[in-house]
LOMI-56260 format. One line per field, with one value per atom (N, C-alpha, C, CB): residue number from 1; residue in three letters; atom name; x, y, z. Coordinates in steps of 0.2 Angstrom, whole numbers, plus 5000, padded with zeros to 4 digits. Atoms other than C-alpha are relative to their C-alpha. Glycine has a CB too. Layout:
<lumkols>
gupa (NUM/...)
kolba (ala/...)
marvo (CA/...)
X (X/...)
Y (Y/...)
Z (Z/...)
</lumkols>
This chain:
<lumkols>
gupa (1/1/1/1/2/2/2/2/3/3/3/3/4/4/4/4/5/5/5/5/6/6/6/6/7/7/7/7/8/8/8/8/9/9/9/9/10/10/10/10/11/11/11/11/12/12/12/12/13/13/13/13/14/14/14/14/15/15/15/15/16/16/16/16/17/17/17/17/18/18/18/18/19/19/19/19/20/20/20/20/21/21/21/21/22/22/22/22/23/23/23/23/24/24/24/24/25/25/25/25/26/26/26/26/27/27/27/27/28/28/28/28/29/29/29/29/30/30/30/30/31/31/31/31/32/32/32/32/33/33/33/33/34/34/34/34/35/35/35/35/36/36/36/36/37/37/37/37/38/38/38/38/39/39/39/39/40/40/40/40/41/41/41/41/42/42/42/42/43/43/43/43/44/44/44/44/45/45/45/45/46/46/46/46/47/47/47/47/48/48/48/48/49/49/49/49/50/50/50/50/51/51/51/51/52/52/52/52/53/53/53/53/54/54/54/54/55/55/55/55/56/56/56/56/57/57/57/57/58/58/58/58/59/59/59/59/60/60/60/60/61/61/61/61/62/62/62/62/63/63/63/63/64/64/64/64/65/65/65/65/66/66/66/66/67/67/67/67/68/68/68/68/69/69/69/69/70/70/70/70/71/71/71/71/72/72/72/72/73/73/73/73/74/74/74/74/75/75/75/75/76/76/76/76/77/77/77/77/78/78/78/78/79/79/79/79/80/80/80/80/81/81/81/81/82/82/82/82/83/83/83/83/84/84/84/84/85/85/85/85/86/86/86/86/87/87/87/87/88/88/88/88/89/89/89/89/90/90/90/90/91/91/91/91/92/92/92/92/93/93/93/93/94/94/94/94/95/95/95/95/96/96/96/96/97/97/97/97/98/98/98/98/99/99/99/99/100/100/100/100/101/101/101/101/102/102/102/102/103/103/103/103/104/104/104/104/105/105/105/105/106/106/106/106/107/107/107/107/108/108/108/108/109/109/109/109/110/110/110/110/111/111/111/111/112/112/112/112/113/113/113/113/114/114/114/114/115/115/115/115/116/116/116/116/117/117/117/117)
kolba (met/met/met/met/lys/lys/lys/lys/ile/ile/ile/ile/ile/ile/ile/ile/ser/ser/ser/ser/ala/ala/ala/ala/tyr/tyr/tyr/tyr/ala/ala/ala/ala/tyr/tyr/tyr/tyr/trp/trp/trp/trp/asn/asn/asn/asn/asn/asn/asn/asn/ile/ile/ile/ile/ile/ile/ile/ile/arg/arg/arg/arg/his/his/his/his/ile/ile/ile/ile/pro/pro/pro/pro/lys/lys/lys/lys/ile/ile/ile/ile/arg/arg/arg/arg/arg/arg/arg/arg/tyr/tyr/tyr/tyr/ser/ser/ser/ser/leu/leu/leu/leu/gly/gly/gly/gly/ile/ile/ile/ile/lys/lys/lys/lys/ile/ile/ile/ile/asp/asp/asp/asp/cys/cys/cys/cys/leu/leu/leu/leu/phe/phe/phe/phe/ser/ser/ser/ser/asp/asp/asp/asp/ile/ile/ile/ile/ile/ile/ile/ile/glu/glu/glu/glu/leu/leu/leu/leu/val/val/val/val/ser/ser/ser/ser/met/met/met/met/ala/ala/ala/ala/gln/gln/gln/gln/phe/phe/phe/phe/ser/ser/ser/ser/thr/thr/thr/thr/val/val/val/val/glu/glu/glu/glu/arg/arg/arg/arg/thr/thr/thr/thr/glu/glu/glu/glu/ile/ile/ile/ile/leu/leu/leu/leu/thr/thr/thr/thr/lys/lys/lys/lys/ala/ala/ala/ala/ile/ile/ile/ile/ala/ala/ala/ala/lys/lys/lys/lys/asn/asn/asn/asn/asp/asp/asp/asp/cys/cys/cys/cys/leu/leu/leu/leu/lys/lys/lys/lys/ser/ser/ser/ser/met/met/met/met/leu/leu/leu/leu/tyr/tyr/tyr/tyr/val/val/val/val/leu/leu/leu/leu/phe/phe/phe/phe/glu/glu/glu/glu/leu/leu/leu/leu/lys/lys/lys/lys/gly/gly/gly/gly/ile/ile/ile/ile/glu/glu/glu/glu/glu/glu/glu/glu/lys/lys/lys/lys/asp/asp/asp/asp/phe/phe/phe/phe/met/met/met/met/glu/glu/glu/glu/leu/leu/leu/leu/ala/ala/ala/ala/gln/gln/gln/gln/lys/lys/lys/lys/ala/ala/ala/ala/glu/glu/glu/glu/glu/glu/glu/glu/val/val/val/val/gly/gly/gly/gly/arg/arg/arg/arg/ile/ile/ile/ile/leu/leu/leu/leu/tyr/tyr/tyr/tyr/gly/gly/gly/gly/trp/trp/trp/trp/lys/lys/lys/lys/asn/asn/asn/asn/gln/gln/gln/gln/pro/pro/pro/pro/ile/ile/ile/ile/lys/lys/lys/lys/asn/asn/asn/asn/leu/leu/leu/leu/gln/gln/gln/gln/lys/lys/lys/lys/asn/asn/asn/asn/ala/ala/ala/ala/arg/arg/arg/arg/gln/gln/gln/gln/lys/lys/lys/lys/pro/pro/pro/pro/leu/leu/leu/leu/ala/ala/ala/ala)
marvo (N/CA/C/CB/N/CA/C/CB/N/CA/C/CB/N/CA/C/CB/N/CA/C/CB/N/CA/C/CB/N/CA/C/CB/N/CA/C/CB/N/CA/C/CB/N/CA/C/CB/N/CA/C/CB/N/CA/C/CB/N/CA/C/CB/N/CA/C/CB/N/CA/C/CB/N/CA/C/CB/N/CA/C/CB/N/CA/C/CB/N/CA/C/CB/N/CA/C/CB/N/CA/C/CB/N/CA/C/CB/N/CA/C/CB/N/CA/C/CB/N/CA/C/CB/N/CA/C/CB/N/CA/C/CB/N/CA/C/CB/N/CA/C/CB/N/CA/C/CB/N/CA/C/CB/N/CA/C/CB/N/CA/C/CB/N/CA/C/CB/N/CA/C/CB/N/CA/C/CB/N/CA/C/CB/N/CA/C/CB/N/CA/C/CB/N/CA/C/CB/N/CA/C/CB/N/CA/C/CB/N/CA/C/CB/N/CA/C/CB/N/CA/C/CB/N/CA/C/CB/N/CA/C/CB/N/CA/C/CB/N/CA/C/CB/N/CA/C/CB/N/CA/C/CB/N/CA/C/CB/N/CA/C/CB/N/CA/C/CB/N/CA/C/CB/N/CA/C/CB/N/CA/C/CB/N/CA/C/CB/N/CA/C/CB/N/CA/C/CB/N/CA/C/CB/N/CA/C/CB/N/CA/C/CB/N/CA/C/CB/N/CA/C/CB/N/CA/C/CB/N/CA/C/CB/N/CA/C/CB/N/CA/C/CB/N/CA/C/CB/N/CA/C/CB/N/CA/C/CB/N/CA/C/CB/N/CA/C/CB/N/CA/C/CB/N/CA/C/CB/N/CA/C/CB/N/CA/C/CB/N/CA/C/CB/N/CA/C/CB/N/CA/C/CB/N/CA/C/CB/N/CA/C/CB/N/CA/C/CB/N/CA/C/CB/N/CA/C/CB/N/CA/C/CB/N/CA/C/CB/N/CA/C/CB/N/CA/C/CB/N/CA/C/CB/N/CA/C/CB/N/CA/C/CB/N/CA/C/CB/N/CA/C/CB/N/CA/C/CB/N/CA/C/CB/N/CA/C/CB/N/CA/C/CB/N/CA/C/CB/N/CA/C/CB/N/CA/C/CB/N/CA/C/CB/N/CA/C/CB/N/CA/C/CB/N/CA/C/CB/N/CA/C/CB/N/CA/C/CB/N/CA/C/CB/N/CA/C/CB/N/CA/C/CB/N/CA/C/CB/N/CA/C/CB/N/CA/C/CB/N/CA/C/CB/N/CA/C/CB/N/CA/C/CB)
X (5003/4999/5004/4993/4995/5008/4998/5000/5002/4997/5003/4993/4998/5002/5007/4998/4992/5021/5001/5003/4999/5019/4998/4995/5002/5010/5005/4993/4995/5023/5006/5003/4995/5036/4999/5002/5002/5026/5000/4993/5000/5024/5007/4998/4993/5043/5003/5005/4999/5044/4997/4999/5005/5030/5003/4994/4997/5040/5006/5002/4994/5054/4997/5005/5003/5042/5000/4993/5000/5043/4993/5002/5006/5029/4994/5001/5005/5020/4997/5002/5003/5018/4997/5006/5002/5016/4992/5004/5007/5000/4995/5000/5005/4992/5000/5002/4999/4998/5001/5005/4998/5005/4994/5005/5006/4988/4996/4996/5004/4979/5002/5000/4997/4991/4999/5007/5001/4989/4993/5002/5007/4970/4999/4996/5001/4971/5003/5004/4998/4982/4995/5007/5005/4969/4994/4998/5006/4955/5001/4998/4999/4963/5001/5007/5000/4967/4993/5004/5007/4949/4996/4996/5004/4942/5003/5001/4997/4954/4997/5007/5002/4948/4992/5000/5008/4929/5000/4997/5000/4933/5001/5004/4998/4940/4994/5005/5006/4923/4994/4999/5006/4911/5001/4998/4999/4908/4995/4998/5005/4892/5003/4994/4998/4900/5007/4998/4993/4918/5002/5003/4998/4920/4999/4996/5002/4912/5005/4993/4996/4923/5007/5000/4993/4939/5001/5001/4999/4935/5001/4993/4998/4935/5007/4995/4993/4951/5005/5001/4996/4959/5000/4998/5000/4953/5004/4993/4996/4960/5008/4998/4992/4977/5002/5001/4997/4978/5000/4995/5000/4974/5006/4994/4994/4988/5006/5000/4994/5000/5001/5000/5000/4996/5002/4993/4998/4997/5008/4996/4993/5014/5004/5002/4996/5020/5000/4997/5000/5014/5005/4993/4995/5023/5007/4998/4993/5039/5002/5001/4998/5038/5000/4994/5000/5035/5006/4994/4994/5051/4999/5005/5002/5042/5003/4993/4996/5051/5005/4995/4994/5067/4998/5006/5001/5068/5000/5005/5000/5073/4994/5006/5006/5058/4994/4999/5006/5046/5000/5001/4999/5053/4997/5007/5002/5050/4993/5004/5007/5033/4996/4998/5003/5028/5000/5003/5000/5034/4995/5007/5005/5024/4993/5002/5006/5009/4998/4999/5001/5010/4999/5006/5001/5012/4993/5006/5007/4996/4995/5000/5005/4987/4999/5002/5000/4992/4996/5007/5003/4986/4993/5003/5007/4970/4996/4999/5003/4966/5000/5005/5001/4970/4995/5007/5005/4959/4993/5001/5006/4945/4998/5000/5002/4946/5000/5005/5000/4948/4993/5002/5006/4929/4998/4995/5002/4927/5004/5002/4996/4941/4997/5007/5002/4934/4993/4999/5007/4916/5002/4996/4998/4924/5003/5005/4998/4933/4995/5006/5005/4918/4995/4996/5004/4908/5003/4999/4997/4920/5000/5008/5000/4921/4993/5003/5007/4902/4997/4995/5004/4893/4994/4999/5006/4879/4993/5000/5006/4867/4998/5000)
Y (4998/5056/5005/5003/4995/5065/5007/4997/4993/5080/5004/5001/4997/5083/5001/4995/4999/5081/5006/4994/4994/5094/5006/4999/4994/5106/5001/4999/4998/5104/5003/4993/4997/5108/5007/4996/4993/5123/5004/5000/4996/5129/5002/4995/4997/5130/5005/4994/4995/5140/5007/4997/4995/5152/5006/4999/4994/5163/5003/4997/4997/5166/5004/4995/4996/5173/5007/4997/4992/5192/5002/5004/4998/5200/5002/5006/4998/5207/4994/5005/5007/5189/4996/4997/5005/5180/5002/5001/4998/5190/5000/5006/5000/5188/4992/5005/5007/5172/4995/4999/5005/5164/4998/5003/5001/5165/4995/5006/5004/5158/4993/5003/5007/5143/4997/5001/5003/5140/4998/5005/5002/5140/4994/5006/5005/5128/4993/5001/5006/5116/4998/5001/5001/5117/4997/5006/5002/5114/4992/5004/5007/5098/4995/5000/5004/5091/4999/5003/5001/5094/4995/5007/5004/5086/4993/5003/5007/5071/4996/5000/5003/5068/4999/5006/5001/5070/4993/5006/5006/5057/4993/5001/5007/5044/4997/5002/5003/5043/5000/5005/4999/5046/4995/5007/5005/5031/5002/4993/4998/5039/5005/5002/4994/5055/5001/5007/5000/5050/5003/4993/4998/5053/5007/4996/4993/5070/5004/5002/4997/5075/5000/4997/5001/5068/5005/4993/4995/5078/5007/5000/4993/5094/5000/5002/5000/5089/5000/4994/5000/5086/5007/4995/4993/5103/5005/5002/4996/5111/4999/4999/5002/5102/5003/4993/4997/5108/5008/4999/4993/5126/5001/5002/4999/5124/5000/4994/5000/5119/5006/4994/4994/5134/5006/5002/4995/5146/5000/5000/5001/5139/5002/4992/4998/5142/5007/4997/4993/5160/5003/5002/4998/5162/5000/4997/5001/5155/5006/4993/4996/5166/5008/5000/4993/5182/5000/5001/5000/5177/5000/5006/5001/5173/4994/4999/5006/5156/4998/4994/5002/5149/4994/4998/5006/5136/4993/5000/5006/5122/4998/4999/5001/5125/4999/5006/5000/5127/4992/5005/5007/5110/4995/4999/5005/5101/5000/5002/4999/5108/4997/5007/5002/5105/4992/5003/5007/5087/4997/4997/5002/5084/5001/5003/4998/5092/4995/5007/5005/5081/4993/5000/5007/5065/5000/4999/5000/5070/5000/5007/5000/5073/4993/5004/5007/5055/4996/4998/5004/5048/5001/5001/4998/5057/4997/5008/5002/5053/4992/5002/5008/5034/4998/4997/5002/5034/5002/5005/4999/5042/4995/5007/5005/5029/4993/5000/5006/5015/4996/5000/5004/5011/4998/5005/5002/5011/4994/5006/5006/4999/4994/5001/5005/4988/4997/5002/5002/4988/4996/5006/5004/4983/4993/5004/5006/4969/4995/5000/5004/4963/4998/5003/5001/4964/4994/5006/5005/4953/4993/5002/5006/4940/4997/5001/5002/4938/4996/5005/5003/4925/5004/4993/4997/4932/4996/5002/5004/4918/4998/4993)
Z (5007/5043/4997/5002/5004/5029/5001/4993/5000/5030/5007/4999/4994/5048/5000/5006/5000/5045/4995/4997/5005/5030/5004/4994/4996/5042/5005/5003/4995/5055/4997/5003/5004/5042/4998/4993/5002/5036/5007/4998/4994/5054/5002/5006/4999/5056/4995/4999/5005/5040/5001/4993/5000/5043/5003/5003/4997/5055/4997/5007/5004/5043/4994/4998/5006/5029/5002/4999/4999/5027/5002/4994/4997/5037/4995/5005/5005/5022/4997/4995/5003/5015/5005/4996/4995/5031/5002/5007/4998/5035/4994/5004/5006/5018/4997/4994/5002/5009/5005/4995/4994/5025/5003/5004/4996/5034/4995/5002/5005/5018/5000/4993/5000/5017/5006/4998/4994/5035/5001/5006/5000/5033/4996/4998/5004/5019/5003/4993/4996/5029/5005/5004/4995/5043/4997/5004/5003/5031/4998/4994/5003/5023/5006/4997/4994/5041/5002/5005/4997/5046/4995/5000/5004/5030/5000/4992/5000/5031/5007/5001/4994/5049/4999/5006/5002/5043/4996/4997/5005/5029/5004/4995/4996/5042/5003/5005/4996/5051/4996/5006/5004/5037/4994/4998/5006/5025/4995/5002/5005/5017/4995/5003/5003/5012/4998/5003/5000/5011/4993/5001/5006/4992/4999/4994/5000/4993/5004/5002/4996/5007/4998/5007/5003/4999/4994/4998/5006/4983/5002/4996/4998/4993/5003/5006/4997/5002/4994/5004/5006/4985/4997/4995/5002/4979/5004/4999/4996/4994/5000/5008/5001/4992/4994/5000/5006/4974/5001/4994/4998/4980/5004/5003/4996/4993/4996/5005/5004/4980/4996/4995/5004/4969/5005/4997/4996/4984/5002/5007/4998/4989/4994/5002/5006/4971/5000/4994/5000/4972/5005/5001/4994/4989/4998/5006/5002/4981/4995/4997/5005/4966/5002/4994/4997/4977/5005/5003/4996/4986/5007/4998/4993/5002/5003/5000/4997/5005/4995/5001/5004/4999/4996/5005/5005/4985/5003/4994/4997/4996/5004/5005/4997/5007/4996/5005/5004/4993/4997/4994/5003/4985/5005/4998/4995/5001/5001/5007/4999/5004/4994/5002/5006/4986/4999/4994/5000/4987/5005/5002/4995/5003/4998/5007/5002/4996/4994/4997/5006/4980/5003/4995/4997/4991/5003/5005/4997/5001/4995/5004/5005/4985/4997/4994/5002/4979/5004/4998/4995/4995/5000/5007/5000/4995/4994/5000/5006/4977/5000/4994/4999/4980/5005/5002/4995/4995/4997/5007/5003/4985/4995/4996/5005/4971/5003/4995/4997/4983/5000/5008/5000/4985/4993/5003/5007/4966/4998/4996/5002/4964/5004/5002/4996/4978/4997/5007/5003/4970/4993/4999/5006/4953/5001/4996/4999/4961/5002/5006/4998/4970/4994/5005/5006/4954/4996/4996/5004/4945/5003/4998/4996/4959/5001/5006/4999/4961/4994/5003/5005/4950/4998/5001/5002/4940/5001/4993/4999/4943/5007/4996)
</lumkols>
């Protein structure tokens, strides 16, 4: 899963963040990663509430991207690390958004294929 590889990359970076940033923004970013992983796991096993869960995961991912940007602006991480994490978070967002819209697309396909009479 892309989110887990992004978290693994983050886990290698967090120990190099200055202490003042690590224990504020670093912890918040770590919690956001954990929340997204938890929500993705829940969405895999829930068909009824999947759209709602994925909406929450997308919101958390957007917040994660914002927090990473703030950390970068405060010189908490290097530009190459920020770019790598931002790219991974963007990719996770595209996957989540596509997964959220998948049931809608499938319903539209089925509606076109079924005869009305």
